[in-house]
Biopython code that builds the backbone (N, CA, C, O; Angstrom):
import numpy as np
from Bio.PDB.StructureBuilder import StructureBuilder

atoms = [
    (1, "MET", "N", (-24.706, 109.005, -14.867)),
    (1, "MET", "CA", (-25.281, 108.099, -13.897)),
    (1, "MET", "C", (-25.488, 108.865, -12.590)),
    (1, "MET", "O", (-24.558, 109.467, -12.053)),
    (2, "GLU", "N", (-26.673, 108.834, -12.111)),
    (2, "GLU", "CA", (-26.994, 109.506, -10.863)),
    (2, "GLU", "C", (-26.648, 108.582, -9.696)),
    (2, "GLU", "O", (-27.062, 107.423, -9.654)),
    (3, "VAL", "N", (-25.887, 109.119, -8.760)),
    (3, "VAL", "CA", (-25.468, 108.314, -7.622)),
    (3, "VAL", "C", (-26.351, 108.677, -6.434)),
    (3, "VAL", "O", (-26.003, 109.523, -5.610)),
    (4, "ASP", "N", (-27.479, 108.028, -6.371)),
    (4, "ASP", "CA", (-28.425, 108.234, -5.276)),
    (4, "ASP", "C", (-29.078, 106.886, -4.990)),
    (4, "ASP", "O", (-30.175, 106.621, -5.482)),
    (5, "PRO", "N", (-28.433, 106.036, -4.212)),
    (5, "PRO", "CA", (-28.931, 104.682, -4.025)),
    (5, "PRO", "C", (-30.284, 104.611, -3.329)),
    (5, "PRO", "O", (-30.962, 103.588, -3.413)),
    (6, "PHE", "N", (-30.696, 105.694, -2.632)),
    (6, "PHE", "CA", (-31.991, 105.660, -1.958)),
    (6, "PHE", "C", (-33.149, 105.870, -2.938)),
    (6, "PHE", "O", (-34.258, 105.385, -2.710)),
    (7, "ASN", "N", (-32.886, 106.594, -4.030)),
    (7, "ASN", "CA", (-33.955, 106.883, -4.988)),
    (7, "ASN", "C", (-33.753, 106.210, -6.344)),
    (7, "ASN", "O", (-34.718, 106.055, -7.092)),
    (8, "ASN", "N", (-32.529, 105.807, -6.681)),
    (8, "ASN", "CA", (-32.235, 105.194, -7.960)),
    (8, "ASN", "C", (-31.825, 103.735, -7.719)),
    (8, "ASN", "O", (-30.762, 103.485, -7.151)),
    (9, "PRO", "N", (-32.652, 102.772, -8.142)),
    (9, "PRO", "CA", (-32.319, 101.368, -7.888)),
    (9, "PRO", "C", (-31.119, 100.880, -8.706)),
    (9, "PRO", "O", (-30.538, 99.846, -8.374)),
    (10, "LEU", "N", (-30.735, 101.598, -9.765)),
    (10, "LEU", "CA", (-29.591, 101.199, -10.574)),
    (10, "LEU", "C", (-28.271, 101.780, -10.059)),
    (10, "LEU", "O", (-27.201, 101.416, -10.547)),
    (11, "ALA", "N", (-28.344, 102.662, -9.096)),
    (11, "ALA", "CA", (-27.146, 103.291, -8.547)),
    (11, "ALA", "C", (-26.392, 102.285, -7.679)),
    (11, "ALA", "O", (-26.999, 101.411, -7.061)),
    (12, "PRO", "N", (-25.060, 102.413, -7.637)),
    (12, "PRO", "CA", (-24.300, 101.512, -6.768)),
    (12, "PRO", "C", (-24.636, 101.763, -5.301)),
    (12, "PRO", "O", (-24.989, 102.874, -4.908)),
    (13, "ALA", "N", (-24.519, 100.723, -4.519)),
    (13, "ALA", "CA", (-24.895, 100.818, -3.106)),
    (13, "ALA", "C", (-23.966, 101.725, -2.305)),
    (13, "ALA", "O", (-24.349, 102.215, -1.242)),
    (14, "GLY", "N", (-22.784, 101.949, -2.788)),
    (14, "GLY", "CA", (-21.836, 102.802, -2.088)),
    (14, "GLY", "C", (-20.618, 103.030, -2.957)),
    (14, "GLY", "O", (-20.519, 102.447, -4.036)),
    (15, "PRO", "N", (-19.695, 103.857, -2.521)),
    (15, "PRO", "CA", (-18.532, 104.169, -3.348)),
    (15, "PRO", "C", (-17.636, 102.961, -3.582)),
    (15, "PRO", "O", (-16.905, 102.920, -4.572)),
    (16, "ILE", "N", (-17.679, 101.997, -2.705)),
    (16, "ILE", "CA", (-16.825, 100.826, -2.861)),
    (16, "ILE", "C", (-17.255, 99.968, -4.059)),
    (16, "ILE", "O", (-16.459, 99.185, -4.576)),
    (17, "PHE", "N", (-18.492, 100.112, -4.495)),
    (17, "PHE", "CA", (-19.023, 99.326, -5.604)),
    (17, "PHE", "C", (-18.904, 100.037, -6.950)),
    (17, "PHE", "O", (-19.359, 99.515, -7.968)),
    (18, "MET", "N", (-18.307, 101.205, -6.961)),
    (18, "MET", "CA", (-18.133, 101.949, -8.205)),
    (18, "MET", "C", (-16.854, 101.513, -8.900)),
    (18, "MET", "O", (-15.869, 101.210, -8.227)),
    (19, "PRO", "N", (-16.840, 101.471, -10.247)),
    (19, "PRO", "CA", (-15.642, 101.023, -10.962)),
    (19, "PRO", "C", (-14.435, 101.948, -10.774)),
    (19, "PRO", "O", (-13.297, 101.516, -10.955)),
    (20, "GLU", "N", (-14.665, 103.186, -10.420)),
    (20, "GLU", "CA", (-13.567, 104.133, -10.230)),
    (20, "GLU", "C", (-12.868, 103.954, -8.886)),
    (20, "GLU", "O", (-11.788, 104.500, -8.665)),
    (21, "TYR", "N", (-13.482, 103.194, -7.997)),
    (21, "TYR", "CA", (-12.957, 103.051, -6.638)),
    (21, "TYR", "C", (-11.665, 102.244, -6.644)),
    (21, "TYR", "O", (-11.598, 101.169, -7.240)),
    (22, "ARG", "N", (-10.650, 102.763, -5.983)),
    (22, "ARG", "CA", (-9.377, 102.061, -5.819)),
    (22, "ARG", "C", (-9.020, 102.104, -4.337)),
    (22, "ARG", "O", (-8.967, 103.171, -3.725)),
    (23, "ASN", "N", (-8.782, 100.945, -3.785)),
    (23, "ASN", "CA", (-8.390, 100.871, -2.382)),
    (23, "ASN", "C", (-6.898, 101.176, -2.291)),
    (23, "ASN", "O", (-6.086, 100.546, -2.969)),
    (24, "ALA", "N", (-6.549, 102.129, -1.465)),
    (24, "ALA", "CA", (-5.156, 102.566, -1.351)),
    (24, "ALA", "C", (-4.262, 101.495, -0.733)),
    (24, "ALA", "O", (-3.053, 101.497, -0.965)),
    (25, "LYS", "N", (-4.822, 100.600, 0.034)),
    (25, "LYS", "CA", (-4.020, 99.602, 0.733)),
    (25, "LYS", "C", (-3.898, 98.286, -0.048)),
    (25, "LYS", "O", (-3.215, 97.374, 0.419)),
    (26, "THR", "N", (-4.531, 98.158, -1.209)),
    (26, "THR", "CA", (-4.486, 96.905, -1.963)),
    (26, "THR", "C", (-3.070, 96.581, -2.433)),
    (26, "THR", "O", (-2.617, 95.446, -2.284)),
    (27, "ALA", "N", (-2.376, 97.549, -2.990)),
    (27, "ALA", "CA", (-1.004, 97.316, -3.465)),
    (27, "ALA", "C", (-0.088, 96.954, -2.306)),
    (27, "ALA", "O", (0.750, 96.061, -2.429)),
    (28, "GLU", "N", (-0.242, 97.634, -1.198)),
    (28, "GLU", "CA", (0.582, 97.334, -0.022)),
    (28, "GLU", "C", (0.270, 95.935, 0.506)),
    (28, "GLU", "O", (1.173, 95.211, 0.927)),
    (29, "ALA", "N", (-1.000, 95.559, 0.482)),
    (29, "ALA", "CA", (-1.386, 94.227, 0.943)),
    (29, "ALA", "C", (-0.784, 93.144, 0.053)),
    (29, "ALA", "O", (-0.332, 92.117, 0.559)),
    (30, "LYS", "N", (-0.768, 93.353, -1.255)),
    (30, "LYS", "CA", (-0.166, 92.380, -2.169)),
    (30, "LYS", "C", (1.331, 92.257, -1.916)),
    (30, "LYS", "O", (1.878, 91.154, -1.922)),
    (31, "LYS", "N", (1.989, 93.386, -1.695)),
    (31, "LYS", "CA", (3.429, 93.383, -1.433)),
    (31, "LYS", "C", (3.728, 92.653, -0.128)),
    (31, "LYS", "O", (4.641, 91.830, -0.070)),
    (32, "LEU", "N", (2.960, 92.953, 0.917)),
    (32, "LEU", "CA", (3.178, 92.304, 2.207)),
    (32, "LEU", "C", (2.870, 90.803, 2.134)),
    (32, "LEU", "O", (3.524, 89.997, 2.796)),
    (33, "SER", "N", (1.889, 90.446, 1.341)),
    (33, "SER", "CA", (1.548, 89.034, 1.179)),
    (33, "SER", "C", (2.685, 88.270, 0.507)),
    (33, "SER", "O", (3.015, 87.157, 0.918)),
    (34, "SER", "N", (3.278, 88.859, -0.516)),
    (34, "SER", "CA", (4.394, 88.178, -1.184)),
    (34, "SER", "C", (5.612, 88.107, -0.260)),
    (34, "SER", "O", (6.333, 87.109, -0.263)),
    (35, "THR", "N", (5.844, 89.153, 0.526)),
    (35, "THR", "CA", (6.946, 89.138, 1.492)),
    (35, "THR", "C", (6.712, 88.060, 2.545)),
    (35, "THR", "O", (7.639, 87.345, 2.927)),
    (36, "ALA", "N", (5.469, 87.945, 3.014)),
    (36, "ALA", "CA", (5.139, 86.923, 4.012)),
    (36, "ALA", "C", (5.339, 85.528, 3.443)),
    (36, "ALA", "O", (5.821, 84.638, 4.144)),
    (37, "SER", "N", (4.977, 85.327, 2.189)),
    (37, "SER", "CA", (5.180, 84.014, 1.564)),
    (37, "SER", "C", (6.664, 83.679, 1.473)),
    (37, "SER", "O", (7.065, 82.539, 1.705)),
    (38, "GLU", "N", (7.470, 84.668, 1.137)),
    (38, "GLU", "CA", (8.919, 84.453, 1.046)),
    (38, "GLU", "C", (9.504, 84.111, 2.408)),
    (38, "GLU", "O", (10.309, 83.186, 2.521)),
    (39, "VAL", "N", (9.114, 84.839, 3.434)),
    (39, "VAL", "CA", (9.620, 84.592, 4.786)),
    (39, "VAL", "C", (9.159, 83.221, 5.277)),
    (39, "VAL", "O", (9.918, 82.506, 5.931)),
    (40, "PHE", "N", (7.922, 82.858, 4.962)),
    (40, "PHE", "CA", (7.413, 81.543, 5.348)),
    (40, "PHE", "C", (8.229, 80.435, 4.684)),
    (40, "PHE", "O", (8.539, 79.425, 5.316)),
    (41, "GLY", "N", (8.573, 80.622, 3.421)),
    (41, "GLY", "CA", (9.399, 79.640, 2.711)),
    (41, "GLY", "C", (10.774, 79.495, 3.339)),
    (41, "GLY", "O", (11.287, 78.384, 3.476)),
    (42, "ARG", "N", (11.370, 80.616, 3.718)),
    (42, "ARG", "CA", (12.680, 80.555, 4.379)),
    (42, "ARG", "C", (12.576, 79.865, 5.733)),
    (42, "ARG", "O", (13.473, 79.118, 6.124)),
    (43, "GLY", "N", (11.486, 80.116, 6.445)),
    (43, "GLY", "CA", (11.275, 79.460, 7.742)),
    (43, "GLY", "C", (11.105, 77.959, 7.590)),
    (43, "GLY", "O", (11.621, 77.184, 8.396)),
    (44, "THR", "N", (10.385, 77.551, 6.561)),
    (44, "THR", "CA", (10.205, 76.124, 6.303)),
    (44, "THR", "C", (11.531, 75.456, 5.981)),
    (44, "THR", "O", (11.809, 74.352, 6.448)),
    (45, "GLU", "N", (12.347, 76.129, 5.182)),
    (45, "GLU", "CA", (13.671, 75.599, 4.844)),
    (45, "GLU", "C", (14.542, 75.493, 6.096)),
    (45, "GLU", "O", (15.262, 74.509, 6.265)),
    (46, "ALA", "N", (14.486, 76.487, 6.966)),
    (46, "ALA", "CA", (15.266, 76.462, 8.208)),
    (46, "ALA", "C", (14.797, 75.335, 9.120)),
    (46, "ALA", "O", (15.615, 74.675, 9.761)),
    (47, "ARG", "N", (13.495, 75.112, 9.183)),
    (47, "ARG", "CA", (12.959, 74.023, 9.999)),
    (47, "ARG", "C", (13.443, 72.679, 9.479)),
    (47, "ARG", "O", (13.800, 71.803, 10.267)),
    (48, "ASN", "N", (13.460, 72.504, 8.149)),
    (48, "ASN", "CA", (13.946, 71.253, 7.576)),
    (48, "ASN", "C", (15.422, 71.039, 7.890)),
    (48, "ASN", "O", (15.840, 69.915, 8.171)),
    (49, "THR", "N", (16.212, 72.107, 7.844)),
    (49, "THR", "CA", (17.632, 72.006, 8.197)),
    (49, "THR", "C", (17.789, 71.606, 9.659)),
    (49, "THR", "O", (18.619, 70.756, 9.983)),
    (50, "ALA", "N", (17.010, 72.205, 10.533)),
    (50, "ALA", "CA", (17.077, 71.877, 11.958)),
    (50, "ALA", "C", (16.656, 70.436, 12.201)),
    (50, "ALA", "O", (17.267, 69.748, 13.019)),
    (51, "ASP", "N", (15.626, 69.968, 11.510)),
    (51, "ASP", "CA", (15.187, 68.580, 11.664)),
    (51, "ASP", "C", (16.280, 67.604, 11.236)),
    (51, "ASP", "O", (16.512, 66.595, 11.902)),
    (52, "ARG", "N", (16.949, 67.905, 10.125)),
    (52, "ARG", "CA", (18.044, 67.039, 9.670)),
    (52, "ARG", "C", (19.182, 67.036, 10.684)),
    (52, "ARG", "O", (19.761, 65.986, 10.964)),
    (53, "TYR", "N", (19.509, 68.209, 11.240)),
    (53, "TYR", "CA", (20.575, 68.315, 12.227)),
    (53, "TYR", "C", (20.253, 67.474, 13.460)),
    (53, "TYR", "O", (21.105, 66.735, 13.951)),
    (54, "VAL", "N", (19.016, 67.588, 13.961)),
    (54, "VAL", "CA", (18.628, 66.820, 15.143)),
    (54, "VAL", "C", (18.659, 65.328, 14.844)),
    (54, "VAL", "O", (19.119, 64.543, 15.674)),
    (55, "ARG", "N", (18.178, 64.925, 13.673)),
    (55, "ARG", "CA", (18.169, 63.512, 13.297)),
    (55, "ARG", "C", (19.594, 62.950, 13.259)),
    (55, "ARG", "O", (19.844, 61.858, 13.769)),
    (56, "ILE", "N", (20.520, 63.690, 12.660)),
    (56, "ILE", "CA", (21.918, 63.246, 12.591)),
    (56, "ILE", "C", (22.534, 63.189, 13.980)),
    (56, "ILE", "O", (23.268, 62.252, 14.293)),
    (57, "THR", "N", (22.242, 64.185, 14.820)),
    (57, "THR", "CA", (22.786, 64.218, 16.170)),
    (57, "THR", "C", (22.303, 63.028, 16.993)),
    (57, "THR", "O", (23.090, 62.402, 17.704)),
    (58, "VAL", "N", (21.016, 62.715, 16.898)),
    (58, "VAL", "CA", (20.471, 61.570, 17.634)),
    (58, "VAL", "C", (21.087, 60.269, 17.116)),
    (58, "VAL", "O", (21.412, 59.380, 17.902)),
    (59, "PHE", "N", (21.246, 60.160, 15.815)),
    (59, "PHE", "CA", (21.858, 58.958, 15.243)),
    (59, "PHE", "C", (23.289, 58.782, 15.753)),
    (59, "PHE", "O", (23.667, 57.687, 16.169)),
    (60, "LEU", "N", (24.085, 59.855, 15.724)),
    (60, "LEU", "CA", (25.468, 59.764, 16.194)),
    (60, "LEU", "C", (25.535, 59.483, 17.697)),
    (60, "LEU", "O", (26.419, 58.749, 18.139)),
    (61, "ALA", "N", (24.638, 60.041, 18.476)),
    (61, "ALA", "CA", (24.607, 59.763, 19.913)),
    (61, "ALA", "C", (24.261, 58.295, 20.157)),
    (61, "ALA", "O", (24.807, 57.678, 21.071)),
    (62, "THR", "N", (23.371, 57.736, 19.361)),
    (62, "THR", "CA", (23.022, 56.324, 19.483)),
    (62, "THR", "C", (24.221, 55.443, 19.147)),
    (62, "THR", "O", (24.479, 54.449, 19.826)),
    (63, "VAL", "N", (24.945, 55.811, 18.102)),
    (63, "VAL", "CA", (26.151, 55.054, 17.735)),
    (63, "VAL", "C", (27.172, 55.109, 18.861)),
    (63, "VAL", "O", (27.775, 54.088, 19.192)),
    (64, "LEU", "N", (27.378, 56.277, 19.457)),
    (64, "LEU", "CA", (28.323, 56.392, 20.566)),
    (64, "LEU", "C", (27.870, 55.569, 21.773)),
    (64, "LEU", "O", (28.694, 54.937, 22.434)),
    (65, "LEU", "N", (26.579, 55.573, 22.060)),
    (65, "LEU", "CA", (26.056, 54.786, 23.170)),
    (65, "LEU", "C", (26.273, 53.300, 22.922)),
    (65, "LEU", "O", (26.718, 52.581, 23.817)),
    (66, "LEU", "N", (25.967, 52.838, 21.733)),
    (66, "LEU", "CA", (26.156, 51.417, 21.422)),
    (66, "LEU", "C", (27.632, 51.037, 21.446)),
    (66, "LEU", "O", (27.988, 49.947, 21.894)),
    (67, "THR", "N", (28.486, 51.930, 20.967)),
    (67, "THR", "CA", (29.927, 51.660, 20.992)),
    (67, "THR", "C", (30.425, 51.563, 22.432)),
    (67, "THR", "O", (31.175, 50.645, 22.765)),
    (68, "ALA", "N", (30.019, 52.492, 23.282)),
    (68, "ALA", "CA", (30.446, 52.475, 24.682)),
    (68, "ALA", "C", (29.895, 51.256, 25.398)),
    (68, "ALA", "O", (30.583, 50.667, 26.232)),
    (69, "THR", "N", (28.665, 50.868, 25.088)),
    (69, "THR", "CA", (28.053, 49.702, 25.716)),
    (69, "THR", "C", (28.755, 48.426, 25.286)),
    (69, "THR", "O", (28.988, 47.534, 26.101)),
    (70, "SER", "N", (29.089, 48.340, 24.010)),
    (70, "SER", "CA", (29.721, 47.120, 23.506)),
    (70, "SER", "C", (31.113, 46.934, 24.089)),
    (70, "SER", "O", (31.591, 45.802, 24.147)),
    (71, "GLN", "N", (31.770, 47.976, 24.513)),
    (71, "GLN", "CA", (33.099, 47.857, 25.089)),
    (71, "GLN", "C", (33.061, 47.274, 26.511)),
    (71, "GLN", "O", (34.098, 46.864, 27.030)),
    (72, "ARG", "N", (31.900, 47.233, 27.135)),
    (72, "ARG", "CA", (31.750, 46.705, 28.485)),
    (72, "ARG", "C", (31.675, 45.179, 28.496)),
    (72, "ARG", "O", (31.920, 44.556, 29.529)),
    (73, "PHE", "N", (31.342, 44.581, 27.367)),
    (73, "PHE", "CA", (31.192, 43.138, 27.306)),
    (73, "PHE", "C", (32.456, 42.496, 26.779)),
    (73, "PHE", "O", (33.116, 43.025, 25.884)),
    (74, "GLU", "N", (32.783, 41.347, 27.346)),
    (74, "GLU", "CA", (33.924, 40.593, 26.854)),
    (74, "GLU", "C", (33.432, 39.506, 25.908)),
    (74, "GLU", "O", (32.418, 38.861, 26.176)),
    (75, "ILE", "N", (34.118, 39.308, 24.844)),
    (75, "ILE", "CA", (33.714, 38.280, 23.873)),
    (75, "ILE", "C", (34.390, 36.971, 24.211)),
    (75, "ILE", "O", (34.186, 35.975, 23.518)),
]
sb = StructureBuilder()
sb.init_structure("model")
sb.init_model(0)
sb.init_chain("A")
sb.init_seg("    ")
for serial, (resi, resn, name, xyz) in enumerate(atoms, 1):
    if name == "N":
        sb.init_residue(resn, " ", resi, " ")
    sb.init_atom(name, np.array(xyz, "f"), 0.0, 1.0, " ", f" {name:<3s}", serial, name[0])
structure = sb.get_structure()
């Protein structure tokens, strides 16, 4: 196969379009993508834990406020 895209219409437009072409950064990109997905999952789990903690804290603070308020009234 003659690689002369200016004179041969069947020639690939550039080296990136040839079947032998391998991008050196593709494997690294796949590895980094999987690492990023893992870190994102851990971050999501941490956010859910923090949300539960805040929800419980607000609930307990509300209970303490209502308890303290109820002690001010005489039955």
